Every structure is written in structure tokens, then in C-alpha cells.
C-alpha positions as CSV (number, residue, x, y, z in Angstrom):
1,M,-59.8,2.8,10.1
2,I,-58.1,-0.2,12.2
3,L,-57.9,2.1,15.1
4,R,-61.4,3.2,15.2
5,R,-62.4,-0.4,14.5
6,L,-60.0,-1.2,17.5
7,T,-61.3,1.6,19.7
8,D,-65.3,-0.3,18.7
9,A,-64.3,-4.3,19.5
10,F,-62.5,-3.3,23.0
11,R,-65.5,-1.4,23.2
12,K,-67.9,-4.1,22.6
13,Q,-65.4,-6.7,24.2
14,D,-65.2,-8.3,20.6
15,W,-62.0,-9.8,21.8
16,F,-61.5,-12.0,18.2
17,T,-61.6,-8.9,16.3
18,V,-58.9,-7.3,18.8
19,A,-56.6,-10.2,18.1
20,V,-57.2,-10.1,14.3
21,D,-56.8,-6.3,13.9
22,T,-53.9,-6.2,16.2
23,L,-52.3,-9.2,14.1
24,I,-53.0,-7.1,10.8
25,V,-50.9,-4.1,12.6
26,V,-48.0,-6.0,14.1
27,L,-47.6,-8.1,10.3
28,G,-47.9,-4.4,8.6
29,V,-45.1,-2.9,10.8
30,F,-43.0,-6.5,10.5
31,L,-43.4,-6.1,6.5
32,G,-42.5,-2.6,6.9
33,L,-39.1,-3.1,8.3
34,Q,-38.3,-5.7,6.2
35,V,-38.6,-3.3,3.4
36,N,-37.0,-1.2,5.0
37,N,-33.9,-3.4,5.8
38,W,-34.1,-4.6,2.2
39,N,-33.8,-1.3,0.7
40,E,-30.8,-0.9,3.2
41,T,-29.4,-3.8,1.8
42,R,-29.6,-3.4,-1.8
43,H,-28.2,0.0,-1.4
44,E,-25.2,-1.3,0.7
45,H,-24.4,-3.8,-1.8
46,A,-24.8,-1.6,-4.6
47,Q,-22.2,1.1,-2.6
48,E,-19.9,-2.0,-2.4
49,A,-20.0,-3.2,-6.0
50,V,-19.2,0.5,-6.7
51,L,-16.2,0.6,-3.9
52,L,-15.1,-2.9,-5.5
53,D,-15.1,-1.9,-9.1
54,R,-13.1,1.3,-8.1
55,L,-10.2,-1.1,-6.7
56,A,-10.3,-3.1,-9.3
57,E,-9.1,-0.5,-11.7
58,D,-6.9,1.8,-9.3
59,F,-4.9,-2.1,-9.0
60,R,-4.6,-3.0,-12.7
61,E,-3.0,0.4,-12.6
62,A,-1.1,-0.3,-9.7
63,E,0.3,-4.1,-10.9
64,S,2.6,-3.2,-13.8
65,A,4.1,-0.3,-12.1
66,I,4.7,-1.9,-8.8
67,A,6.3,-4.9,-10.7
68,V,9.0,-2.2,-12.4
69,A,9.6,-0.7,-8.9
70,A,10.2,-4.3,-7.3
71,D,12.8,-4.5,-10.3
72,E,14.0,-1.5,-9.8
73,A,14.4,-1.9,-6.3
74,E,16.1,-5.2,-6.4
75,Q,18.8,-3.8,-8.7
76,I,19.9,-1.0,-7.1
77,A,20.3,-2.6,-3.5
78,E,22.2,-5.5,-5.8
79,H,24.8,-2.7,-6.7
80,T,25.0,-1.2,-3.8
81,G,25.9,-4.7,-2.1
82,K,28.4,-5.4,-5.0
83,L,29.9,-1.6,-3.9
84,V,30.4,-2.7,-0.3
85,A,31.8,-6.2,-1.1
86,L,34.9,-4.3,-3.9
87,L,35.2,-1.3,-0.7
88,R,35.6,-4.5,1.6
89,T,38.4,-6.3,-0.9
90,E,39.9,-3.9,-2.9
91,E,42.4,-1.1,-1.9
92,T,42.5,0.9,-4.8
93,P,39.8,1.7,-7.5
94,P,39.1,-1.7,-9.7
95,S,38.7,-0.8,-12.9
96,L,35.1,-1.6,-14.1
97,D,33.0,-0.2,-16.5
98,D,30.3,-0.4,-13.8
99,L,32.1,1.3,-10.9
100,K,30.0,4.7,-11.5
101,T,26.8,2.6,-11.4
102,Y,27.7,1.2,-8.3
103,L,28.9,4.7,-6.9
104,T,25.9,6.3,-7.7
105,A,23.7,3.4,-6.0
106,P,23.6,4.0,-2.2
107,A,21.9,7.4,-2.8
108,L,19.1,6.1,-4.7
109,T,15.7,5.0,-2.7
110,A,12.1,5.5,-4.6
111,P,8.9,5.5,-2.7
112,L,6.3,2.9,-4.1
113,P,5.0,4.5,-7.6
114,T,1.2,4.1,-6.8
115,Q,-1.5,3.7,-3.9
116,S,-5.0,2.9,-4.2
117,A,-6.8,6.4,-4.0
118,T,-9.7,3.5,-3.3
119,Y,-8.1,2.0,-1.0
120,L,-7.2,5.2,1.0
121,E,-10.3,6.8,1.0
122,M,-12.0,3.3,1.9
123,I,-9.8,3.4,5.1
124,S,-10.5,7.3,5.8
125,T,-14.5,7.0,6.2
126,G,-14.3,3.5,7.8
127,S,-16.0,1.9,4.5
128,L,-13.5,-1.2,4.5
129,S,-16.0,-3.0,7.0
130,R,-18.6,-2.8,3.8
131,I,-16.5,-5.4,2.1
132,R,-18.2,-8.3,2.8
133,S,-15.6,-10.8,1.6
134,E,-13.5,-11.9,4.7
135,P,-10.5,-12.6,2.2
136,L,-10.2,-9.7,0.5
137,R,-10.5,-7.7,3.5
138,R,-7.7,-9.6,5.0
139,A,-6.0,-9.2,1.7
140,L,-6.5,-5.1,1.7
141,T,-5.5,-5.2,5.3
142,A,-2.4,-6.8,4.5
143,Y,-1.7,-4.1,1.3
144,G,-2.2,-1.1,4.4
145,Q,0.9,-3.4,6.3
146,N,3.3,-3.0,3.7
147,L,2.4,0.6,2.5
148,D,3.5,1.7,6.4
149,R,6.2,-1.0,6.0
150,H,7.6,0.4,3.3
151,E,7.0,4.0,4.1
152,N,9.3,3.5,7.3
153,N,12.0,2.1,6.0
154,Y,11.9,4.5,2.7
155,Q,12.2,7.8,5.7
156,R,14.8,5.5,7.7
157,A,16.6,4.9,4.2
158,L,16.7,8.7,3.5
159,T,17.9,9.4,7.0
160,A,20.5,7.0,6.6
161,Q,21.6,8.6,3.4
162,S,21.6,11.9,4.7
163,S,23.4,11.3,8.1
164,M,26.0,14.2,9.1
165,T,27.2,11.7,11.4
166,G,30.4,9.6,12.2
167,R,32.4,10.8,9.4
168,P,34.0,10.2,6.4
169,L,30.7,9.8,5.1
170,L,29.4,8.7,1.3
171,I,28.7,12.9,0.7
172,D,32.4,13.5,1.7
173,A,34.2,10.8,-0.8
174,I,31.8,11.7,-4.1
175,R,31.9,15.0,-6.2
176,V,28.4,14.5,-8.2
177,N,27.6,16.5,-11.2
178,T,25.7,19.5,-11.1
179,D,24.6,19.6,-14.3
180,Y,20.7,17.3,-13.5
181,T,20.3,16.6,-17.7
182,S,23.8,14.3,-17.5
183,P,23.1,10.9,-18.0
184,E,22.7,8.9,-15.0
185,N,26.1,7.5,-15.2
186,D,27.6,11.0,-15.6
187,F,26.2,11.9,-11.6
188,I,29.5,10.8,-10.5
189,V,32.2,12.5,-11.7
190,D,35.0,12.1,-8.9
191,H,35.7,9.8,-5.9
192,D,37.7,9.4,-3.4
193,W,38.4,5.3,-2.7
194,A,40.3,5.8,0.5
195,L,37.2,7.6,2.4
196,L,34.9,5.9,0.3
197,R,36.4,2.4,2.2
198,Q,36.1,4.9,5.7
199,A,32.1,5.3,4.6
200,E,31.6,1.6,4.0
201,P,29.5,1.2,7.4
202,Q,27.5,3.9,6.3
203,I,26.6,2.5,2.6
204,Q,26.1,-1.2,4.3
205,T,23.5,0.6,6.5
206,I,21.6,1.6,2.9
207,M,21.9,-1.4,1.6
208,I,20.2,-2.8,4.3
209,F,17.1,-0.5,3.9
210,Q,17.4,-0.9,0.1
211,I,17.2,-4.7,0.4
212,N,14.4,-3.9,3.1
213,L,12.6,-1.6,0.6
214,A,13.3,-4.3,-2.7
215,D,11.0,-7.5,-0.2
216,I,8.7,-5.0,0.5
217,S,8.0,-3.9,-3.3
218,R,8.1,-7.3,-3.9
219,E,5.9,-8.5,-1.6
220,Q,3.5,-5.2,-2.5
221,H,3.2,-6.8,-5.8
222,D,2.2,-10.2,-4.8
223,E,-0.5,-8.5,-2.7
224,V,-1.6,-6.6,-5.3
225,T,-1.8,-9.5,-7.7
226,N,-3.7,-11.5,-4.8
227,I,-6.8,-8.9,-4.8
228,L,-6.8,-8.6,-8.3
229,S,-7.6,-12.3,-8.5
230,L,-9.8,-12.1,-5.6
231,L,-11.9,-8.9,-7.4
232,E,-11.8,-11.1,-10.6
233,D,-13.6,-14.0,-8.6
234,R,-16.5,-12.2,-7.8
235,E,-17.0,-11.5,-11.2
């Protein structure tokens, strides 16, 4: 309809009609694009809301689990540290009720108990950039960096625990219970204190990584708490 009118107006050199009809066409295209952009923005905001709801659910579940893991990691590092101190000062095995606990500690490390599946999905799909809140994006980035730091230290701790160089090692100085159903304090059934003292450098290395893991776990708990606060602020 408009095209026919424009053709007739050109033929008649009716420039006023040409200008009006051209303006109508331009406005129609502009409004169509604006409506399309508005719909696209609404869709993106709806997708973001779904992601944020899922993140909130993930981190609510993770918060308490990571707090418990951080407490346990700190206790393990503390026990290994007490064993190192005893090995440096005591030439003979001390008579301590907690000695078996200290002897077990260097063999203990654990990964973080949980990771946000939604966060991992966002990283793999590149949808982290959809989050409009810059503080939340920064907090999620810090969370991911802590995951990487923890995994790196966890693997290094495992390497230190399983090292087979520089003997005697921790594994040479202890004998473990093969009955996996025994209580934790029955895990170590015998030990050679003299060999343990010689293995002190390895145990100290393990302790350093355990301290790192405890610190990172505590930082990760703080990051999760911060993320939850940012997510709740939007509500």
C-alpha cells in the first residue's frame, strides 16, 4: 500500500507525500526493531533470573558444608603441626591419648565438599557475562579462582603424601589397620618413632599444604557467604 503510494508520489513529483510516507516507513522499521530489542532484553532478564535463583539454591546448600569442611581442614592441619612439634622435641614416643590422632593427621586431605553446578555450567556456556551486577560477577570469579587454588593445593598435598623419594617416609614409619571398618583412632596400629623423626621433612611439607587447604576453604566459605548476600540483596 505505502509502496504504491510512494511510486505514485514519485511519478507525480509529490515530494510532501514522499517525505511523509518515507517517514512512516522509517518509523515503522525503528519501532519494530525497538519492540524486538525489548523482547530480547526481557528474555535475557528472565534467563538471568533463573540462573540467579539456581545459584542461590546451590550456595545455600554449599555454605554449611564448606564451613564444616573448613573446620575439619583446620583441625587436621593443627594435629599435623602438633605431630611435627613432637617429632622435633621428643626423642621417644610421648605418652599422649591423642598420639594416634596426630599420627593419622598427615594422611588426611579432602577436596571441597561441593561445587556449584550452576556456576560450572555458566563457565562452560559463557553465561557468566549475562549477570548484570558487577559485584556479583567479581564474587563469582573469586569463587572460581578459589576452586582452582584449592584443587592445585589438594593435588600437591596428595603428591607429598604419596612421595616415594627421600626415604624414610611416613609410609615407612607407620603400620595401618587393614580393617576399614575400624574407628579412625584405630587406623594406625603401630609406628616407628625413630623413622617418623627422620620423615619429619615430608610431614612438614604435608602440613604446609594442609594449612593452605584450610585457609582456602575458609576463604571459600567467606566468598559463598558474600555471594549469598549479593543474591539476597536483589530480592
